[in-house]
N, C-alpha and C positions, 0 to 999 in steps of 0.2 A: 504494500500500500504506500502511496506517495506521502511524504511529509508535507506540512503546510509550507508551501514555497511558491514562488512565481513560476509560471510556465511560459511566459512570453518574454522574448528579448525586447528591451525598451524600443518603442517606436512612437509615432505621434498621432495615430488615428485609431479609434477604438469604437466598436459597437457593443453596447452592453444593455442591461435592462433588469426589470423586476417582474416576476411572475407570482400571482396570488389572486385573491378575491377581494373585492371592495377596496382597491388600492388607488383609486383615482386621485386622491389628494396626497399621496405619499410625497415626502420631502427627499427621498433618495435621489431623484434626478438632480435636485439642487445641490446636494452634498457632493455627488460624484463629479458632476460637470463643473462645479466651482473649483474643486481641487485640480481637475485637469487644466482648467484655464490658468491656474497659477503656475502650471508646468509648461505653459504655451503648447499644450497638446489639444487635439480635437477629440472629444469623447461625447458620444450620443448615448443617452440613457433613456430607454423607452419603457413604458408600462404595459404589461400584458395581463389584462384582467380576465381570468377564466370563469368568472361568475356565470352560471348557467351551463357551463361545459364540464367543470370539475376536473377530476383526475383524467378523464378521457382526453382532455386537451393537452396534457403534459407531453406525451411522446411526440405528437406532431410538432409541438412548439420546439422541443429540443432538436428534432431533426432539421427543422427550418433554420434554427439559429446556427447550427453547424454548417448547413449548406450555404448560408449567406455570409459567413465569415465573422460571426460574433466572437468576441473574446471571452464572454461569459455572461451569466445571469445570476442575479440574486433570487432567492426563493423565500416567500413568506407564507403566512397562514392562508390556507390549511394544508400546504404541500411539503412542509419541511421533512416529514417522514415518508409521505407517499411517493416522493420522487426517487428515493434511494434505489428501488429495484430497476429503475430505468437508466441508471448511470453505469458507466464502464468501470469506474474505480472510485474508491473513497480514500481520503487522507486517513491516517491512523486515528486522529482525534475525532473526525466525523463518524468513523466506524465505531469507536468506543461510545460516543454520545448517542448515536442512533438518530441523528437529525442533521440535515444539510440546509444551510442558508446561502451558500455560494457554490456555483458550478462554473468551472473553467473548461474551455474547449481547446484541445491541443491535438493536432494531427488527426482530426476527425473523431476524437474520443472525448468523452465527458467525464470530468473528475469532480467529485463532490467534496466540499470543505465545510467546516463549521467555524465561523468567526464570531458568532454570538457569545460563545463561552468566554473568550478572551476579552470581548467588549464589556461584558457584565463584570468580570473580575476586575478590570481596570476601574470601572465605576465604583466598585466596593472599596478598592484601595484608596481612591481619592476622596471618597465621601465618608468613610467610616474609620479614619485613622485612629488607632488606639482602642477601637470598640471590639468587644468579644463577638466572635462568630461561632463559638463552640456549639451552641444549641440553637437551631433555626427551624422555623416552620415555614414551609413553602406551599403556596396555594397555586395549583396549576401543574399539570404533568404532560403537556403536549410537547411540540418541538422546541419551543422557547424554554419551557420548563426543564426539559432534559439538559439544555445548555447551562441554565442557571444553577441547576443542582450539581452538575459536574464542577462548575466554577466554585461553588460554596465548599465542596469537599476538598478541592485543590487548595483553597485558601485556609483550610484548617478546621472546618466544621466537623465535629465528631459525633453529633447527634442530630440527624436530619429527619424531620417528620413531614410527609408529603400528603397533601389533600387535593383531590380533584372530584368534580361532580360525577365524572366517569371513573368509578372505582377500579375498573379493569386497567385503565391507563396508569393510575397511581401504582397499582400492583406491578405492572410491567416495568415501569421506570425504577421502582425500588429494587426489583430483581436485577436489573441491569447494573445499577449502582453497586449493589453488593458484590458483583463479580469483579469490580474494579477498585473498591476502596475498603479499607479496614476501619469501618466506622459503624455506629448504630444507625441503621436506616430503616424507617418504619412507615407504614401507611397510617395516617391519622385515624384513630377510632373516635376520639372525643376532641374536636377541633378547639372548643373553648378552653378545655384543660391544657391542651398543648400550647396554645397562645399564652396562657398565664404563666408558664415557666420558661418560655423561650427568651434567648438573648435578642433575637431579631425575627422579623416576619418579611417574607418575600412574596409579592404578588406577581406571579408569572401567568396569570389567567387573563382573559380579555375583559374582565369586569372593571369598568372604569373608563374604557375608551368609547369612541363613537359607536352608538348602537347598542352599547352594553353598560349603560349608566348605572351607578350605584356603588356599593361597597362589597368587597369580597368577604368581609367579616363585619359584624356590628361594631360601630364606633366605640361602644362602651367596653368592648373587650381589650382595647388598646391600653398599654401601660407606659408611663413616662420613661421608665428605665429601659424599655425595649426599642431598638431601632426598627425602622420600616423602610423597605425598598420596593419600588414599583417599576416594572420594566416599560410601562406605557409612557409614551412621550408626547402624545396629543390626546387630551390636554396635558401639558407638562405638570401642572398641579392637579392631580386627580383628587377625587373626593376623599380617598383613603389618606393621601399625603396631607391634605388640608386638615383633616381631623387629627392626624398624628402630630402635626406641627402645633396645633392649638393646645395640645396638652404637654408639649415640650419634648417630644421624641426627636431623636436624630433621624434624618430622612435622606434617602437617595432617590432622585427621580430618574427617568429613563433616558435622559439626553446623552449621558456618557456612553451607555451601551450602544445606542444607535450610531453615534459618531465613531466610536472606536471599532465597531464591527464593520462599518462602512470603510474606514481607513484600511483595514486589513484586506477587505474584498477588493478595493481599488488597486492595491499592490498586486494581488493575484491576477486581476484583469489586465493590468498595464505594464507591470515590470518597473514602474516608477515608485519612488519612495514617498509615501504620503506624509505630509507634515501634520501630525496629529494635533499639535497645539494650535496651529492655524485653523484646522477644521473645527475644533472645539470652540475657538474664539468666535469664528463666523457664526456658528450655530447659536451660541449664547447671545450674541449681539442681535441676531435677526429673528430668533424664534419668537413665536407669539403664544405665550403660555395659556392664553384664554381661549385659543382656538382648538376645536376637536378635529381629529384627523385620523387617517388610516395608518396601519402599521407599516414599517419600512420593509 
């Protein structure tokens, strides 16, 4: 399996894009094209919304992208796991996580990567300096949740409890994690009790983004001494984060994850070195925290 590395010799013209559902307002084009502009490179980042076609649209899209000379595609909800059987290869990390958010095309072959994990980990390092991550409750066990769970365990979480409205997803993720980490990993039986003893809470579910308004847990369950991280970036201040900040919790929003996963994907697509600080500064300067939007 290939390691996470660039498959393209640097050049100055790239075709890329994002495949998912309900992605019409994604900011990924803005992130990727802006960084390419800073390198005086020409990058076109298109959106391929498969709403109404679903998984059946994935294989024709991959074939067309290879045929037309695309450098790669990003993948978002609900295809981060469904796309795996359609790919020729996986990076070691993507295979371990079981989710792909970046696909590179090289010599007619498709190679899947996961840059979400590193993006989330960087957000935690920057936002929770000195905070304990030993015992964490994670809500959400889909493709993004797989990446955040791996990041947590890599960052030192020793007791991870996972909750998903689809219990089978939570069970499958917990089983995969146990194969790779020597830690206590369990599916939540009593969510309220788990939250009451956790050092931190991660929302890796869609609850809080456009079309999924609300809170993943009741606000009264939050505790001042526990940190809260939300991977949603539109709105940047979700209802969960707003409630957590009101009682004094340390919080991490979704902007770092989306920026740093994009930077790593940009490097895979182009062979150019992304300036992460520049990308983050642009995002912080121009983001509209009050606007609801689609996932990246």
